[in-house]
N, C-alpha and C positions, 0 to 999 in steps of 0.2 A: 503494500500500499503505499503510495507516495504521500511525503509530508512536507510541510512547509517549514522554513526555518524559525525557529521559536515556538513551534506547536509543542504542547506539553501532551504526551500520550499516556494512558493509564497502563502499565505493563504489569501482568501478573507472572510469576515466576513460580516453577514446581520444584525449586531447589530446596524448600522447606515445606516438609509434610506436616500433617495435622499431629503426628504423634509428637514431633519436635516443639510445635505450638504448646502442646500441654505441657511439655517439659519445661520450656521458657516461662508458663504461667505459674507453674509449681515453683520455679526458682525465684521467681520474682516475690511470691507469697512468701518464701523463705528468708528472702533478704529483707522485706517489710517487717518480718517478725523478729529477725535480728536488729534491725534499726530500732524499734519499738523497745525491745530490752536493752539496748545501749542508752536509748533517751531517758528511761526509768533509771537507769544506774548514774546517768549522769545530772540526775535532778538535784537541785540545791535546798537544803533544808537548814533553819536556824533551831537549835537545840538549846532551851534555857536551862540552866542548872537550877532554878527554882521556879515554882509555877508563877506563872503570870497572867493577868488578865487583861486580854487586849493589848493596845500598843502601850509603850513604856514612855513616860514623861521624858522628855529630852529637849534641852536648850542649845547644846553644843554637840557635835558628832564629828569626832575626829577619825579620819580613815588613812591608815599608812600602807603604801603599796610598793614594793621595791626593796632592794637589799639596804640602802641607805636610809630610808624612810623607817622600814622596820626596825633596823639596826639602831637608829636614834630613839626610838621609843622603847626598844629593850634596855638599851644601856642608861638612858637617862629618865625618861618618864616612869617606866613601870618599877626601877630599882629604887625609887622613893618610897615604895611600900604603902602609898596612898590609894591603890587601886584593887578592885576586886573583880575576878572573872565571874561573868553572870551568864554568858551564852558562848556558844562556838556554832560554827559553820560546817556542816558536812557536804563535801563535794568530791566527785570523782572525775578522773581524766586521765589520759596517759602518761602525763608527767608527774601527777600527784596522787597516785593509787593508795598512798597510806592514810589518807584524810577521807577515803569514801566509806569507812565502816560507818553505817548510820546509827547504830547503838552503842559506840565507844568514842570518848572524846580522844583527840589526838595526844600522844605522849609526848614527854619533854624532849625537846629537840628536834621533834618531827615537824615537818611543814604543816601549819595549821593557819586557822583564821579563827580568832578569839576576841570577843566582845568584852570590854572591862568598863566598870563603872567608877568613878571618882568617890572615893568615901566621904570626904567633907562636901562635896557638892553632887549628889546623885544624879541631877540632870545633866551631868557631862559624861559622855560616853566615848571610848576609843575603841577602834576596830583595827587591831593588827594583823594583817594579810601577809602571811610569810609563804604562802603556797601557791603554785600556779593556777590561774583562773582561764580556762578556755575561752576563746572567742565566742563560740555558741553559748557559754554559760555567764558571760558578762553582765547582760542586762537581767537574766533571771537572778543572778546574785544581787544586783542592784535593787531589783524590786523586793526581794526577801529581806535583806538588811534593812533598807529604809521603811519598809512596810511593817516592822515591829517596832518603830518607834513613832511618837507623835509629831507630824510635820508642821504644826502650826507654831510660828514663832521660832523655828529652827533655822541653824546655821550651821552648815557642812563644811568642814575644811578638809580637804585631800592632801597628802604628801604623796609625791611621786617621784621616779627616778627616769634619767633619760641620758644617753650617750652624748657627749658634747660633739660628737662626730656628726650627729643628726641635726644639730644647730645651724640654721642658715642664717648668714649676716653678710653685708657688704663690707663690713669693717673687720679690721685684723682682731683677733682674739690672742692677747698674750697668755704665757703660762700663769701669772700672776692674777689674771682675771678668773680663772677657774679654780674651783666650782662656782656657779653662781645660780640665783634663783630666778624664775619667771612665773608669772601668775596669769590665770584665766578665771574669769568671775562670771556668774549669771547674772541676767538683768534684774532680778529680785536682791542682788547682793549691792547695797549701798554703802557699806562702811569702808575704812580705810583697809588698806592692802599692805603687805610687808616688803614687796618686791615690784620691780617695774612689770608691766604687761608684756605678754608673750607676743613678739612682733611677726607680723605675717612676712612669709607665708608659712612659719612654723606651725604645726599642730600638734595636738596631744592624742594619745591613741591608747588602747588597751582598757583596763578596768577602770582607770582614774577617768579617762574621756567618758566611758559609759556612766559613771556616777555623775558627771557634770552635766552630761546630756539629759540624764533623766531629772535632775533638779531643774534645769532649764524648762523642760515641759511640764513640770509640775510646779513651777514658779517657787522653788525653794531657794532661799539665799545661800549660795555656795560658792566656793573659791577654791580654785586648784593650784597648789604650788609644785612647781616641776624644777627639779633640781638637776643641773646640766654638770655632769663630771666626766674626767678623763680616765677614770679608772673602772674597772668592771667589778671589783670586790667592794664590799663595805668598806668606806674610808672614813676616819675621824673627822677629817676637814670638811668633807661633803656633808656628813651629818650635822655640823654646827650650822649650817645654813637654814636648817628648819627651825632653829631657837626662837629667831624673831616672829616666825610665822604662827607660832602657837603659843608665845609667851604671854600674850594678853588673856587667852583662855585658861590657860594651865597655871598662870600667875609664875612664870619662870624669869629667871634673871637672863636678859639678853646675851650677857656676856659671861660665858661659862668659867669656872675656877678650874685650878689645876687638878684638884682630885676628881672632877666630873670630866675632865678631858681624858683622864686614866680609864674612867667607867666606860667613856664612849669607845676607848680603843679596844678594851677586852671586849665591849659588846659587839665591836665588829668583827672580832675574830670569831666569836661564836655565831654571828649572823652568816658569815661567809661559809659556814658548813651547810646552811640551807639551800644555797644557791648554787653549790657545786655539784 
């Protein structure tokens, strides 16, 4: 049969028999079942250590993500002893299988995501996330964690890490200017910030960006502080950049003393084990 250029013909091929079609259907059903089981396993849940009714009153929520941010929290904030663990977040993925036990809290030194409450000010909560959160879990994690606290009059502060190699600028960066802090905030955040704004075309990614996007949509006051560092492992100098960001909320001295610096250094050595 003659055809014209560009004409589309419906072609039937006998290369695939009906039995093979049935095999492909069964295989697709098996794949769908596997995907459902993986999705159930990858679910994110918040487990409270004590019984709670509804959402927890919260005026300030600090979320630390990344080796330097979580190292700063461990070495300085939590070592003060003024915090109590109130909940932990269970999640499973290929890089943090140890945190996927739904009935057991993470053990000491294990990658984890724990929620702490300040003793003298119970409305201040701190979430230290030292485990990997997969891309398809980030928004679910954000909804679960922020869904368990009251969002009215809530201010969220996110501490995050980033390599200075990802920072885009037309000016030369000297070694003395690294590490440094940049900030992004939602339209609902009208208060002062502790660092210059992140310049275009730089962006934030990962769990920190998911939290900030959620807060923007929900009209929650939130600010993200992103530390640009030239080291891959937790570093005491990089950790110090976060002090000004949380000093007002946690009543910290913006200038750390010598013993605090020693704690930060020891904490960086402990945190490096979680990210290697």
